[in-house]
N, C-alpha and C positions, 0 to 999 in steps of 0.2 A: 689332338682334337679336330675332328672332321668341319667339314662346313655345315654340315647340317647339326651338329652337337652346338656349335657356335650359335646359329640361329637360335636353336632352342633355348640355351642360355640366356640368350639377349633378350626372346620373348618372355622368359621367365621372370626377369630382373625387370622389365617395364612393367609386366603385369603387377608385380609386387610392389613398385613405386606407385602405380596408378590407385592399388588397394589403400596405399598406407595415406597417400592425399584424401581419397574417399571419406576413410574412416577418420583422418584428422579433421577433415570441415563438420563432422557429428559431432564436434566436441569431446569427444573420449578421451584426447589427452589433455584437457583444459587441466591447469593446475591451480585454477580460481577455487578454493573450498570455502570461501566466504559465506557464513550462513547468509539466507535471504534477509532474516530479521535483521543483520548487523548492516547490509547493503543498503535496505530500503530505510532507516533511521529509527525503525521501533526497536531495535534491541534495548536499549537504555532505558526505554520505560519504567518506571516505577508503576504499575498500574494493576490494581484488585478489580475485577469484575465479579458484579452481581447479576441475577436475572439469567435469561437464556438467550445470548445472542446468536445470531448465525455466524458461520464464518465469514460472510461478505459484512454484515452490518460490525462486527468486530476489527476486521480488517480495515475498514474507512475511518473507524474512531479511533484505531492505534494510528494511522496516517495522519489525522486532523491531528492529534495530541501531540505527535511528534512534530509536524511543522509548525504548532504553537511553541512548543518547546525550542525549536531552533530559530524562534522568530522569523520562521520564511514565509512571507506573506505571498510572494509568487508561487511558491510549493504548494501553499494552502488552497488558493485559489484554482489549483488542477483538480483538486477533489470538490468542488464546488458545482452545485447545480447553473444552468444556465438560465439565472433568472437576477433581473435586477443589475449592480455592478459587482459581478463577484471579486474584482481585484481592490476595488474601494472596500468592499464589505471584509475581506480578507487582511487588508491593512488594518481595519477598526478592531478587528477580534485580536490579531497580534499585538496592538498595543494595550488592549483590555485586559488579554489573559496570559501574554506572554511571559511576564513574571511569576503568575501563579503557576504556571505550566512548568515553573522547573522545580515544582515539588512533586511527591508523590501524588498519585491519583486513584479514585474509585469511580468506576463508571458503571452504573447501573442501568441495564437493558430492560425495558418493561417487557412484562412476558405477552404474549399473543400477539403482537405486532409485526408480522412478517413483511408487509406491503409499504408500510411508511413507519418504521420503527423511530422511538425517540429514544434518545440517550441523555440521562443526567450526571454531569461529572463533576465531582467534587474535589477540590485539591485540599491536601493537608495544609491546615494553618490559614486556607483563605476563605472568608466568608460566603458569598454568594455562591450559587452554583451555576456551571455552565450547561444549559440545555441545547441537545443538537438534534434537529429532525432530519433524517435520512428519507430518501425518496429512492426509487429503482431510477440507475442509469439509464436504463432503456423502458420508456413508460409504454411500449408495446409487448414487453415480456416482464411484467410485474413479478412475475414467479422466479427470475433469475436472480440469483443471490449477489449482486453487485450494485452499490450504491453511492451516490454522491450525497453533497450535505447542502441543506438550504442554509446559505452564511446571511441572509438579511437580517436587520433588526429587530424584526416581527419573528423571526424563528430561532433566532438566539438569546436566550436571556442571561 
C-alpha cells in the first residue's frame, strides 16, 4: 500500500466515523420504540369520547385525566392556566376526583366551541360530573390548538 492510498483510506474511515456520529445524533439508531401514549401516561385511560374535540382539546383532557388517575397534583398543575393558585387547585381536584378517576370515563366535548371549549367528564359509577373549561395556552394566538385548564373552584364543578 502506498502512502497516498493509506491517506485516502484513513480519510475515508474518518469521514465514515463522522457520518455515523452525525446520523446517530439525529436519533436514527434510537432503540426506544415506546409509544408516546405510554410515555405520557394516557395509555391506560379507559376513555370514551363524544362530541367533536380538536386534537389539542382531547390531548389536554387526556393529560388531565391521567394526572387525576395517578393522583399527581404537581403534574396536573403543569396543565393549569396561570390563574389563582394552580398548585392548590390541583391538590383539591386530586383529592376530590382521584378515586373516581380510577374508573372508566366518558368525556363529552361540546360542539362549536373552538376557542374556549368545555368538557364534561362522567366517571362510571360516580355521581357528579367533572366540568373542565379549557382556554388557549397562548391568548395572542387563540387559533392554535394548544390548551390549558382553568382549575379554580369556580371553573371545575
